[in-house]
Biotite code that builds the C-alpha atoms (Angstrom):
import biotite.structure as struc

atoms = struc.array([
    struc.Atom([0.170, -0.355, 0.093], chain_id="A", res_id=1, res_name="MET", atom_name="CA", element="C"),
    struc.Atom([1.105, 3.195, -0.659], chain_id="A", res_id=2, res_name="PHE", atom_name="CA", element="C"),
    struc.Atom([-1.271, 6.313, -0.176], chain_id="A", res_id=3, res_name="PHE", atom_name="CA", element="C"),
    struc.Atom([-3.165, 6.435, 3.057], chain_id="A", res_id=4, res_name="TYR", atom_name="CA", element="C"),
    struc.Atom([-5.882, 8.915, 3.996], chain_id="A", res_id=5, res_name="ASN", atom_name="CA", element="C"),
    struc.Atom([-5.458, 9.432, 7.620], chain_id="A", res_id=6, res_name="PRO", atom_name="CA", element="C"),
    struc.Atom([-8.853, 9.716, 8.579], chain_id="A", res_id=7, res_name="ALA", atom_name="CA", element="C"),
    struc.Atom([-8.910, 6.127, 8.179], chain_id="A", res_id=8, res_name="ASP", atom_name="CA", element="C"),
    struc.Atom([-6.503, 5.652, 10.886], chain_id="A", res_id=9, res_name="ARG", atom_name="CA", element="C"),
    struc.Atom([-7.884, 4.238, 14.108], chain_id="A", res_id=10, res_name="GLU", atom_name="CA", element="C"),
    struc.Atom([-5.795, 6.943, 16.916], chain_id="A", res_id=11, res_name="GLU", atom_name="CA", element="C"),
    struc.Atom([-4.173, 5.693, 19.788], chain_id="A", res_id=12, res_name="LYS", atom_name="CA", element="C"),
    struc.Atom([-3.529, 7.502, 22.970], chain_id="A", res_id=13, res_name="ASP", atom_name="CA", element="C"),
    struc.Atom([-0.055, 7.776, 24.156], chain_id="A", res_id=14, res_name="LEU", atom_name="CA", element="C"),
    struc.Atom([-0.416, 10.098, 27.029], chain_id="A", res_id=15, res_name="PHE", atom_name="CA", element="C"),
    struc.Atom([-3.998, 11.753, 28.343], chain_id="A", res_id=16, res_name="THR", atom_name="CA", element="C"),
    struc.Atom([-4.512, 14.123, 25.506], chain_id="A", res_id=17, res_name="GLY", atom_name="CA", element="C"),
    struc.Atom([-2.157, 13.382, 23.025], chain_id="A", res_id=18, res_name="ILE", atom_name="CA", element="C"),
    struc.Atom([-3.243, 11.167, 20.402], chain_id="A", res_id=19, res_name="HIS", atom_name="CA", element="C"),
    struc.Atom([-1.316, 9.989, 17.360], chain_id="A", res_id=20, res_name="ALA", atom_name="CA", element="C"),
    struc.Atom([-1.979, 8.659, 13.611], chain_id="A", res_id=21, res_name="ARG", atom_name="CA", element="C"),
    struc.Atom([1.030, 6.020, 12.669], chain_id="A", res_id=22, res_name="THR", atom_name="CA", element="C"),
    struc.Atom([2.264, 4.949, 9.149], chain_id="A", res_id=23, res_name="PHE", atom_name="CA", element="C"),
    struc.Atom([5.380, 2.708, 8.622], chain_id="A", res_id=24, res_name="TRP", atom_name="CA", element="C"),
    struc.Atom([7.375, 1.650, 5.970], chain_id="A", res_id=25, res_name="GLY", atom_name="CA", element="C"),
    struc.Atom([10.213, -0.173, 6.788], chain_id="A", res_id=26, res_name="GLU", atom_name="CA", element="C"),
    struc.Atom([12.806, 2.065, 7.988], chain_id="A", res_id=27, res_name="LYS", atom_name="CA", element="C"),
    struc.Atom([11.119, 5.240, 8.870], chain_id="A", res_id=28, res_name="MET", atom_name="CA", element="C"),
    struc.Atom([7.840, 6.170, 10.585], chain_id="A", res_id=29, res_name="MET", atom_name="CA", element="C"),
    struc.Atom([5.570, 9.114, 10.428], chain_id="A", res_id=30, res_name="MET", atom_name="CA", element="C"),
    struc.Atom([2.688, 9.990, 12.929], chain_id="A", res_id=31, res_name="VAL", atom_name="CA", element="C"),
    struc.Atom([0.101, 12.585, 12.585], chain_id="A", res_id=32, res_name="ILE", atom_name="CA", element="C"),
    struc.Atom([-0.101, 13.760, 16.695], chain_id="A", res_id=33, res_name="VAL", atom_name="CA", element="C"),
    struc.Atom([-3.047, 15.724, 17.781], chain_id="A", res_id=34, res_name="GLU", atom_name="CA", element="C"),
    struc.Atom([-2.579, 17.565, 21.067], chain_id="A", res_id=35, res_name="LEU", atom_name="CA", element="C"),
    struc.Atom([-5.690, 18.912, 23.585], chain_id="A", res_id=36, res_name="ASP", atom_name="CA", element="C"),
    struc.Atom([-5.240, 22.368, 24.703], chain_id="A", res_id=37, res_name="ALA", atom_name="CA", element="C"),
    struc.Atom([-2.586, 22.541, 27.629], chain_id="A", res_id=38, res_name="ASN", atom_name="CA", element="C"),
    struc.Atom([-1.824, 19.094, 27.541], chain_id="A", res_id=39, res_name="ALA", atom_name="CA", element="C"),
    struc.Atom([1.487, 18.104, 28.351], chain_id="A", res_id=40, res_name="THR", atom_name="CA", element="C"),
    struc.Atom([3.908, 15.418, 26.935], chain_id="A", res_id=41, res_name="LEU", atom_name="CA", element="C"),
    struc.Atom([6.829, 14.540, 29.798], chain_id="A", res_id=42, res_name="PRO", atom_name="CA", element="C"),
    struc.Atom([9.646, 14.048, 29.601], chain_id="A", res_id=43, res_name="LYS", atom_name="CA", element="C"),
    struc.Atom([11.249, 11.623, 27.802], chain_id="A", res_id=44, res_name="HIS", atom_name="CA", element="C"),
    struc.Atom([13.922, 10.114, 25.250], chain_id="A", res_id=45, res_name="ASN", atom_name="CA", element="C"),
    struc.Atom([14.100, 7.157, 23.222], chain_id="A", res_id=46, res_name="HIS", atom_name="CA", element="C"),
    struc.Atom([16.764, 5.754, 20.528], chain_id="A", res_id=47, res_name="THR", atom_name="CA", element="C"),
    struc.Atom([14.849, 6.719, 17.990], chain_id="A", res_id=48, res_name="HIS", atom_name="CA", element="C"),
    struc.Atom([15.963, 9.691, 15.573], chain_id="A", res_id=49, res_name="GLU", atom_name="CA", element="C"),
    struc.Atom([13.083, 12.403, 15.434], chain_id="A", res_id=50, res_name="GLN", atom_name="CA", element="C"),
    struc.Atom([12.185, 15.114, 13.310], chain_id="A", res_id=51, res_name="GLY", atom_name="CA", element="C"),
    struc.Atom([8.504, 17.518, 13.046], chain_id="A", res_id=52, res_name="GLY", atom_name="CA", element="C"),
    struc.Atom([6.589, 20.247, 11.926], chain_id="A", res_id=53, res_name="ILE", atom_name="CA", element="C"),
    struc.Atom([3.963, 22.101, 13.624], chain_id="A", res_id=54, res_name="VAL", atom_name="CA", element="C"),
    struc.Atom([1.252, 22.226, 11.366], chain_id="A", res_id=55, res_name="LEU", atom_name="CA", element="C"),
    struc.Atom([-0.992, 24.128, 14.341], chain_id="A", res_id=56, res_name="GLU", atom_name="CA", element="C"),
    struc.Atom([-1.464, 25.384, 17.459], chain_id="A", res_id=57, res_name="GLY", atom_name="CA", element="C"),
    struc.Atom([1.523, 26.854, 19.190], chain_id="A", res_id=58, res_name="GLU", atom_name="CA", element="C"),
    struc.Atom([4.219, 24.410, 21.655], chain_id="A", res_id=59, res_name="LEU", atom_name="CA", element="C"),
    struc.Atom([6.622, 25.284, 24.284], chain_id="A", res_id=60, res_name="GLU", atom_name="CA", element="C"),
    struc.Atom([9.148, 22.542, 23.350], chain_id="A", res_id=61, res_name="PHE", atom_name="CA", element="C"),
    struc.Atom([12.625, 21.657, 25.425], chain_id="A", res_id=62, res_name="ILE", atom_name="CA", element="C"),
    struc.Atom([15.039, 19.343, 23.729], chain_id="A", res_id=63, res_name="ILE", atom_name="CA", element="C"),
    struc.Atom([18.017, 18.753, 25.730], chain_id="A", res_id=64, res_name="GLY", atom_name="CA", element="C"),
    struc.Atom([16.968, 21.890, 28.239], chain_id="A", res_id=65, res_name="GLY", atom_name="CA", element="C"),
    struc.Atom([17.033, 24.494, 25.328], chain_id="A", res_id=66, res_name="GLU", atom_name="CA", element="C"),
    struc.Atom([13.359, 26.003, 25.518], chain_id="A", res_id=67, res_name="THR", atom_name="CA", element="C"),
    struc.Atom([11.691, 27.396, 22.121], chain_id="A", res_id=68, res_name="SER", atom_name="CA", element="C"),
    struc.Atom([7.632, 28.443, 21.453], chain_id="A", res_id=69, res_name="LEU", atom_name="CA", element="C"),
    struc.Atom([7.179, 26.697, 18.320], chain_id="A", res_id=70, res_name="LEU", atom_name="CA", element="C"),
    struc.Atom([4.290, 27.996, 15.667], chain_id="A", res_id=71, res_name="HIS", atom_name="CA", element="C"),
    struc.Atom([3.118, 26.286, 12.506], chain_id="A", res_id=72, res_name="PRO", atom_name="CA", element="C"),
    struc.Atom([5.527, 25.852, 9.845], chain_id="A", res_id=73, res_name="GLY", atom_name="CA", element="C"),
    struc.Atom([8.230, 25.876, 12.685], chain_id="A", res_id=74, res_name="ASP", atom_name="CA", element="C"),
    struc.Atom([10.610, 22.664, 12.587], chain_id="A", res_id=75, res_name="LEU", atom_name="CA", element="C"),
    struc.Atom([12.726, 19.913, 15.370], chain_id="A", res_id=76, res_name="TYR", atom_name="CA", element="C"),
    struc.Atom([15.157, 17.635, 15.047], chain_id="A", res_id=77, res_name="ILE", atom_name="CA", element="C"),
    struc.Atom([15.496, 15.519, 18.052], chain_id="A", res_id=78, res_name="ILE", atom_name="CA", element="C"),
    struc.Atom([18.900, 13.034, 17.724], chain_id="A", res_id=79, res_name="PRO", atom_name="CA", element="C"),
    struc.Atom([18.278, 9.445, 19.534], chain_id="A", res_id=80, res_name="GLY", atom_name="CA", element="C"),
    struc.Atom([19.196, 9.486, 23.344], chain_id="A", res_id=81, res_name="GLY", atom_name="CA", element="C"),
    struc.Atom([17.982, 13.122, 24.519], chain_id="A", res_id=82, res_name="VAL", atom_name="CA", element="C"),
    struc.Atom([15.532, 14.185, 26.733], chain_id="A", res_id=83, res_name="ASP", atom_name="CA", element="C"),
    struc.Atom([12.641, 16.847, 25.218], chain_id="A", res_id=84, res_name="HIS", atom_name="CA", element="C"),
    struc.Atom([9.097, 17.412, 26.817], chain_id="A", res_id=85, res_name="GLU", atom_name="CA", element="C"),
    struc.Atom([6.540, 19.438, 25.220], chain_id="A", res_id=86, res_name="VAL", atom_name="CA", element="C"),
    struc.Atom([3.776, 21.879, 26.624], chain_id="A", res_id=87, res_name="GLN", atom_name="CA", element="C"),
    struc.Atom([0.749, 22.969, 24.201], chain_id="A", res_id=88, res_name="VAL", atom_name="CA", element="C"),
    struc.Atom([-0.625, 26.397, 24.406], chain_id="A", res_id=89, res_name="GLY", atom_name="CA", element="C"),
    struc.Atom([-4.196, 27.093, 25.026], chain_id="A", res_id=90, res_name="GLY", atom_name="CA", element="C"),
    struc.Atom([-5.981, 25.912, 21.413], chain_id="A", res_id=91, res_name="THR", atom_name="CA", element="C"),
    struc.Atom([-5.272, 22.140, 20.529], chain_id="A", res_id=92, res_name="PRO", atom_name="CA", element="C"),
    struc.Atom([-2.516, 21.478, 18.204], chain_id="A", res_id=93, res_name="ALA", atom_name="CA", element="C"),
    struc.Atom([-0.907, 19.513, 15.438], chain_id="A", res_id=94, res_name="LYS", atom_name="CA", element="C"),
    struc.Atom([2.228, 18.028, 14.716], chain_id="A", res_id=95, res_name="VAL", atom_name="CA", element="C"),
    struc.Atom([3.984, 15.350, 11.801], chain_id="A", res_id=96, res_name="LEU", atom_name="CA", element="C"),
    struc.Atom([6.680, 13.518, 13.610], chain_id="A", res_id=97, res_name="ASP", atom_name="CA", element="C"),
    struc.Atom([8.973, 11.225, 11.436], chain_id="A", res_id=98, res_name="ILE", atom_name="CA", element="C"),
    struc.Atom([10.786, 8.837, 13.298], chain_id="A", res_id=99, res_name="PHE", atom_name="CA", element="C"),
    struc.Atom([14.074, 6.268, 12.367], chain_id="A", res_id=100, res_name="SER", atom_name="CA", element="C"),
    struc.Atom([14.153, 3.820, 12.850], chain_id="A", res_id=101, res_name="PRO", atom_name="CA", element="C"),
    struc.Atom([10.428, 2.623, 13.112], chain_id="A", res_id=102, res_name="VAL", atom_name="CA", element="C"),
    struc.Atom([9.216, 2.736, 16.749], chain_id="A", res_id=103, res_name="ARG", atom_name="CA", element="C"),
    struc.Atom([7.805, -1.300, 16.628], chain_id="A", res_id=104, res_name="GLU", atom_name="CA", element="C"),
    struc.Atom([5.225, -0.192, 19.983], chain_id="A", res_id=105, res_name="GLU", atom_name="CA", element="C"),
    struc.Atom([3.434, 3.258, 17.726], chain_id="A", res_id=106, res_name="TYR", atom_name="CA", element="C"),
    struc.Atom([2.774, 0.159, 15.590], chain_id="A", res_id=107, res_name="LYS", atom_name="CA", element="C"),
    struc.Atom([-0.568, -1.078, 14.908], chain_id="A", res_id=108, res_name="TYR", atom_name="CA", element="C"),
])
């Protein structure tokens, strides 16, 4: 299968207020993440490289101790093993994350 409609994919709750739809190939995974207003993604890290772009809303992103307020169109790159966390602003947000390699625990 080469083409997907995100509306056809079931959501998976990653954390309270954080919902994902995942799509993967052999070596990378794309994740559309919808975040409720004021949701918090707690500090964590993983071995996977992660890149992303903010599609909607406003996020305070902390990566490796560096803080930035991100808006639609802003990009981020997180090396594997680096702590990161997110605080969503007062309106819902949406991001597109890309992971390499594929996060097996996010497949469904």
